[in-house]
C-alpha positions, -999 to 999 in steps of 0.1 A, spaced: 474 501 -246 504 523 -260 519 547 -237 542 576 -246 566 584 -216 589 613 -216 618 618 -191 620 580 -191 657 589 -177 643 603 -152 637 600 -114 599 591 -117 601 584 -155 619 553 -153 601 537 -124 566 546 -142 583 529 -172 591 495 -153 555 493 -139 538 502 -167 560 472 -185 553 451 -155 516 449 -164 523 446 -201 516 478 -213 535 488 -247 559 518 -239 578 542 -258 604 565 -236 617 596 -243 646 620 -226 668 644 -239 693 634 -210 705 665 -208 734 672 -180 718 693 -155 727 665 -134 752 635 -137 743 617 -171 755 586 -158 727 583 -130 702 586 -162 720 563 -177 718 538 -151 680 543 -150 679 539 -185 702 501 -178 676 486 -157 648 491 -184 678 471 -205 685 499 -226 722 499 -232 741 533 -230 762 527 -263 729 520 -282 716 556 -276 719 583 -298 700 613 -312 662 603 -329 672 565 -327 646 541 -315 664 517 -293 652 483 -283 653 467 -246 669 434 -241 644 432 -209 614 442 -221 602 434 -259 575 459 -251 596 492 -247 619 513 -270 638 542 -260 642 573 -281 667 604 -274 649 635 -285 640 673 -266 606 681 -264 612 716 -278 616 702 -312 585 706 -324 591 690 -362 602 657 -342 574 654 -318 550 659 -348 565 629 -364 566 604 -335 531 614 -327 519 608 -359 540 572 -365 532 559 -330 492 570 -324 494 566 -284 463 557 -265 477 578 -235 510 601 -231 526 606 -194 545 636 -194 570 634 -169 601 658 -190 608 693 -173 636 717 -167 637 705 -128 648 724 -97 637 756 -78 670 772 -75 683 765 -111 656 786 -127 669 811 -113 703 811 -129 687 799 -162 654 808 -168 653 803 -208 660 762 -200 625 767 -182 605 781 -211 618 761 -237 615 728 -217 583 732 -198 566 758 -218 575 753 -255 579 718 -249 546 711 -234 530 731 -259 544 704 -285 528 676 -266 498 695 -258 496 695 -302 502 659 -302 477 650 -282 449 672 -300 459 659 -333 464 623 -328 436 618 -305 453 608 -272 429 594 -250 445 607 -218 474 631 -213 490 628 -174 515 655 -169 534 664 -135 526 695 -118 548 706 -85 535 711 -51 558 744 -60 530 757 -76 515 766 -42 542 794 -34 529 818 -10 501 801 1 503 801 39 472 775 44 477 745 50 476 713 41 477 726 9 444 717 -12 439 714 -52 408 737 -43 435 766 -30 444 797 -51 478 794 -67 482 828 -76 517 836 -59 542 816 -71 577 823 -59 600 806 -88 602 805 -123 598 771 -122 568 767 -101 555 794 -129 562 770 -156 542 743 -137 516 767 -132 517 777 -167 512 736 -180 476 733 -158 464 764 -175 480 756 -206 465 717 -201 428 735 -191 426 750 -224 435 723 -244 405 700 -225 383 728 -230 386 733 -267 393 701 -281 379 678 -253 414 663 -243 409 645 -210 440 659 -189 453 651 -153 481 671 -135 499 657 -106 510 682 -75 541 661 -66 555 666 -32 595 663 -21 600 627 -42 623 610 -26 642 575 -26 668 551 -48 676 564 -76 667 598 -69 679 631 -81 715 642 -69 706 680 -67 679 673 -43 681 672 -7 684 637 4 715 630 -19 732 668 -9 732 657 26 743 619 22 766 627 -3 784 656 23 781 634 49 796 600 37 823 623 24 828 642 56 817 672 44 794 695 62 759 699 51 740 735 46 707 736 62 687 766 51 665 791 69 684 775 100 666 742 97 635 760 108 613 744 73 589 712 70 587 691 41 561 666 31 589 640 16 570 617 -8 584 579 -12 589 573 -50 569 538 -48 543 561 -32 543 583 -62 544 558 -89 512 540 -74 494 573 -74 505 578 -113 494 547 -124 459 551 -108 457 584 -126 467 566 -158 435 546 -152 411 571 -143 402 590 -169 383 625 -160 350 635 -174 336 672 -171 316 676 -138 285 688 -149 276 704 -116 307 729 -115 297 763 -101 318 789 -118 305 815 -90 323 791 -61 349 775 -87 371 745 -76 401 747 -98 413 711 -93 379 705 -119 359 719 -146 331 714 -172 360 702 -194 375 669 -188 401 679 -165 418 670 -135 443 680 -104 454 659 -79 485 661 -50 507 632 -46 522 636 -9 526 618 23 502 640 42 529 640 76 556 671 66 585 663 84 606 686 100 643 694 81 661 686 114 642 654 118 647 639 83 687 651 88 687 633 118 673 598 99 699 602 75 721 606 102 711 574 121 711 556 87 743 565 80 754 561 114 770 592 125 762 629 127 763 654 103 787 685 104 760 717 104 763 753 86 730 768 89 722 794 68 695 820 55 664 813 34 674 809 -3 652 825 -27 626 809 -43 623 782 -14 588 784 6 590 774 50 570 745 42 547 721 20 519 700 37 496 676 9 458 674 14 456 642 -4 419 637 3 406 639 -32 434 611 -40 420 592 -11 383 598 -23 381 594 -59 415 569 -64 414 548 -32 448 553 -24 472 575 0 508 576 3 521 562 38 556 555 33 573 559 69 602 584 66 629 566 85 617 531 63 622 552 30 655 572 45 672 541 54 665 519 18 676 554 -1 711 554 19 716 519 8 711 524 -27 732 556 -25 761 535 -10 754 504 -33 753 528 -63 779 552 -56 804 523 -39 804 541 -4 
């Protein structure tokens, strides 16, 4: 099976590529390697896939020194002509779209980047799937789409009518756009709402690495909403296992779908939405304590009010994932944090 993975130098994308390659799929990885965070971390992830930094250039396919069935290309999703040529030349069986401008807080500072990548870029993905008969589109959504929804745990059947950041709004837009293309053109599509992903090779703008970096350099950590928050932290291996199972599970139309009492996670189109989360929300202060234990000393804390775009808690209902795909993320938080801190110290030589 030939699969396009966008965001291949990203946190989740690099892991997904490795898992697909380990089962002998042919994979084309795409990433623009932007400088939203340290590009050396992105090059480091690519090196684990056998892609050398010195060989990478715009629009140039680079072969892997580790995997004969992997090629990488540096490209922007929003480059319409380049994306059309990519789909026309490669004829992918399936597409896993993990590329996006990430970050809730950054979307407040730089909104145009989110529309260009997450809306314009996603449209190019949809058009490629439409014209070149892709058999299944899998794409990253986010738990942030639940916004002001106060009902917990968050179910795919719940309303996502009130996002609180532009990032969340673009992810909600992706779900709507995918449904439209599934309905109009019969493209099977599955959206994955990820819940606070962490682990080795994770993003440095996320709390585990912000906390670890500050503590290992004896700086105070910033604790928002005075620590009164809960997050459904989900370990990277659990996320990737969920993605792999979804890739192989092509959605079918729901013939008994009722428009009067609709389930927004399904449709008469070949369309599906899944939460992928640990389903055991952790108090922020308990998460900080786990990092303190892994590092070996307490953190100096600066308690601050809630930031714009943040929500009080995230909590995944993964009933659909369990029932339909037979999988439930379950990595204990202390184990995951310990492995993450060990990698962090090794990578940054701390």
